[in-house]
C-alpha positions as CSV (number, residue, x, y, z in Angstrom):
1,M,32.8,16.7,29.1
2,N,35.6,15.1,27.2
3,V,36.3,11.5,27.1
4,N,38.8,9.6,25.0
5,G,39.0,12.7,22.7
6,F,35.1,13.2,22.1
7,D,33.5,16.4,23.3
8,F,30.1,15.0,24.7
9,G,29.4,18.7,25.6
10,G,29.2,19.4,21.8
11,L,26.2,17.4,21.6
12,F,23.7,20.1,23.3
13,D,24.5,23.7,23.2
14,V,22.5,24.8,26.2
15,E,22.7,28.6,25.3
16,L,21.5,27.6,21.7
17,A,18.7,25.8,23.0
18,W,17.6,28.4,25.6
19,R,18.0,31.2,22.8
20,S,15.6,29.1,20.0
21,L,13.1,27.7,22.7
22,P,10.6,30.4,22.0
23,F,10.8,30.5,18.3
24,V,10.3,26.7,18.6
25,L,7.6,26.9,20.9
26,E,5.6,28.7,18.4
27,G,5.0,25.5,16.5
28,L,3.5,23.9,19.7
29,P,-0.1,25.4,19.3
30,V,0.0,24.2,15.7
31,T,1.1,20.7,16.8
32,L,-1.6,20.3,19.1
33,L,-4.4,21.8,16.7
34,I,-3.6,19.2,14.2
35,A,-3.4,16.3,16.8
36,V,-6.5,17.3,18.8
37,S,-8.5,17.8,15.6
38,G,-7.1,14.6,14.1
39,M,-8.1,12.6,17.2
40,A,-11.4,14.3,17.6
41,I,-12.7,13.4,14.0
42,G,-10.9,10.0,13.9
43,L,-13.0,9.1,17.2
44,V,-16.2,10.2,15.3
45,L,-15.1,8.3,12.3
46,G,-13.7,5.6,13.9
47,L,-16.9,4.5,15.7
48,F,-18.9,5.0,12.5
49,L,-16.5,2.6,10.7
50,A,-16.5,0.2,13.6
51,L,-20.1,-0.4,13.4
52,A,-20.1,-0.6,9.8
53,R,-17.2,-3.2,10.0
54,G,-19.5,-5.2,12.3
55,S,-22.6,-4.9,10.4
56,Q,-24.6,-7.7,8.7
57,R,-24.9,-5.6,5.6
58,L,-22.4,-6.0,2.9
59,L,-22.9,-2.6,1.6
60,L,-21.7,-1.5,5.1
61,R,-19.4,-4.1,6.0
62,W,-17.0,-4.3,2.6
63,P,-16.5,-0.3,1.9
64,S,-15.4,-0.1,5.6
65,R,-13.2,-3.3,5.5
66,I,-11.5,-1.8,2.6
67,Y,-11.1,1.7,4.0
68,I,-9.6,0.4,7.0
69,S,-7.2,-1.8,5.0
70,F,-6.1,1.2,2.8
71,M,-5.3,3.6,5.6
72,R,-3.4,1.0,7.5
73,G,-1.6,-0.1,4.6
74,T,-0.3,3.2,3.4
75,P,2.4,5.3,5.0
76,M,1.2,8.6,6.5
77,L,3.7,10.5,4.7
78,V,2.6,9.6,1.5
79,F,-1.1,10.4,2.4
80,L,-0.2,13.9,3.0
81,F,1.8,14.7,-0.1
82,I,-1.4,12.8,-1.9
83,L,-3.7,15.4,-0.2
84,Y,-1.5,18.4,-0.7
85,F,0.5,18.1,-3.6
86,G,-1.7,15.2,-5.6
87,L,-5.2,16.6,-5.2
88,P,-4.3,20.2,-6.8
89,V,-3.8,18.2,-10.1
90,V,-7.7,17.4,-10.1
91,G,-8.6,20.9,-9.1
92,I,-8.9,20.1,-5.0
93,E,-6.6,22.3,-3.0
94,F,-6.2,22.3,0.9
95,N,-4.0,24.8,2.8
96,A,-1.1,23.0,4.4
97,I,-2.6,22.7,7.8
98,T,-6.0,21.8,6.7
99,A,-4.3,19.0,4.6
100,A,-2.8,17.9,7.7
101,I,-5.8,17.9,9.9
102,L,-7.8,16.1,7.2
103,G,-4.7,13.4,6.7
104,F,-4.5,12.7,10.3
105,S,-8.3,12.5,10.7
106,L,-8.6,10.0,8.0
107,N,-5.8,7.8,8.8
108,S,-6.2,7.8,12.5
109,A,-9.9,6.7,12.0
110,A,-8.8,3.5,10.8
111,Y,-6.7,2.5,13.8
112,I,-9.5,4.0,16.0
113,A,-12.4,2.0,14.1
114,E,-10.3,-1.5,14.9
115,I,-9.7,-0.4,18.6
116,D,-13.5,0.3,18.7
117,R,-14.4,-3.0,17.1
118,S,-12.6,-5.1,19.6
119,S,-13.7,-2.9,22.4
120,L,-17.2,-3.3,21.6
121,N,-17.1,-7.0,20.8
122,S,-15.9,-7.4,24.1
123,I,-18.8,-6.6,25.8
124,D,-21.1,-9.8,26.6
125,R,-23.7,-10.3,23.7
126,G,-26.2,-10.9,26.4
127,Q,-26.3,-7.3,27.6
128,W,-27.6,-6.3,23.8
129,E,-30.3,-9.1,24.0
130,S,-31.2,-7.7,27.5
131,A,-31.9,-4.3,26.0
132,K,-33.8,-5.7,23.2
133,A,-36.1,-7.6,25.6
134,L,-36.5,-4.2,27.6
135,N,-37.5,-2.8,24.2
136,I,-34.6,-0.3,24.4
137,G,-33.6,0.8,20.8
138,Y,-30.3,0.0,19.4
139,W,-28.7,3.6,19.4
140,T,-30.1,3.9,23.1
141,A,-28.4,1.0,24.3
142,L,-25.4,1.9,22.4
143,R,-25.1,5.1,23.8
144,K,-26.0,4.3,27.6
145,I,-25.1,0.5,28.2
146,I,-22.6,-0.5,25.7
147,L,-20.4,2.4,24.9
148,P,-19.5,3.4,28.6
149,Q,-18.2,-0.2,29.2
150,A,-16.3,-0.4,25.7
151,T,-14.9,3.0,26.4
152,R,-12.9,1.7,29.6
153,I,-11.5,-1.0,27.6
154,A,-10.5,1.4,24.7
155,I,-9.0,4.1,26.8
156,P,-5.4,2.7,26.9
157,P,-5.0,2.1,23.1
158,L,-6.9,5.2,22.1
159,T,-4.3,7.2,24.1
160,N,-1.4,5.4,22.2
161,V,-3.1,6.2,19.1
162,F,-3.4,9.9,20.2
163,M,0.4,10.1,21.1
164,D,1.4,8.5,17.9
165,I,-0.5,11.4,16.2
166,V,1.0,14.2,18.4
167,K,4.4,12.6,17.5
168,A,3.4,12.3,13.7
169,T,2.5,15.7,13.4
170,S,6.3,16.1,12.7
171,L,5.8,14.4,9.4
172,A,3.4,17.7,8.7
173,A,6.8,19.6,8.3
174,V,7.3,18.3,4.7
175,I,4.0,20.2,3.4
176,T,5.2,23.5,5.1
177,V,3.0,23.2,8.2
178,P,4.8,25.3,10.8
179,E,4.6,23.1,13.7
180,L,7.0,22.2,16.1
181,F,9.6,20.1,13.9
182,Q,9.3,22.7,11.1
183,K,10.5,25.3,13.5
184,T,13.1,23.0,14.7
185,Q,14.5,22.2,11.3
186,I,14.4,25.9,10.3
187,V,16.7,26.7,13.5
188,A,19.0,23.5,12.8
189,G,19.6,24.9,9.3
190,R,20.3,28.3,10.2
191,E,22.8,27.4,13.4
192,F,24.1,24.2,11.8
193,D,23.8,22.6,15.0
194,A,21.1,19.8,14.0
195,M,22.0,17.8,17.4
196,T,21.2,20.5,19.6
197,M,17.5,21.4,18.1
198,Y,16.5,17.5,17.6
199,L,17.3,16.9,21.2
200,L,15.3,20.2,22.1
201,V,12.2,19.0,20.1
202,A,12.7,15.7,21.5
203,F,12.6,17.3,25.1
204,I,9.4,19.2,24.1
205,Y,7.4,15.9,22.7
206,W,8.3,14.4,25.8
207,P,6.6,16.4,28.3
208,V,3.3,16.5,26.1
209,C,3.2,12.8,26.0
210,I,3.4,12.6,29.7
211,V,0.5,15.1,30.1
212,I,-1.6,12.6,27.8
213,G,-0.5,9.9,29.9
214,F,-1.7,11.3,32.9
215,I,-5.1,12.1,31.3
216,Q,-5.4,8.5,30.3
217,E,-5.0,7.5,34.2
218,R,-7.8,10.2,35.1
219,L,-10.0,8.8,32.4
220,E,-9.4,5.1,33.4
221,K,-10.3,6.0,36.9
222,R,-13.4,7.8,35.7
223,Y,-14.5,5.1,33.9
224,S,-13.6,2.2,36.1
225,K,-17.2,2.6,37.9
226,Y,-18.7,0.7,35.0
227,V,-16.6,-2.4,36.1
């Protein structure tokens, strides 16, 4: 389509996109591996950071606060460079995918910790006191009473974190991880059509995030029984 001399059809080459799609999709499993692994490890670390952040013990509270502040205050790209290019200087080396998983795990844990902390704090303190009165231990009360209720509150913001991780995996391309965006860059450089390829990869990320949103809705319905 040509409007005032501008060819909008030149923005997206359907034939190139279709021909390149199989090659680009080869990076999707790596993207999902990094995102799912980063989120899973981040959830575990984040919960313990949240509990440490709310602890009365200074030796637990302040290190967790400093960690959360550092991770939230430094760019993810810089952290990936530190892990992949910086640590080998002191003799610690990771392959690109391991460095990416580690980076996203440690970074996401900080954001997840704050979500967990606010969700746990939103639960009425009386429930903790009731559990104590019934001689229910701290960890049992946390696992069976508090966490199910806090999870329902935390699901929407945690889903946003997961979507952000999925999209941010594109940063791993700079440390040679063969994920979606890195595959896209290869074709864009080879075919000299960056616009088509970047639009193509955008149309791949979008449905992935739609699926994540659908999972969020299912989880919210499941945990609504705790209301």
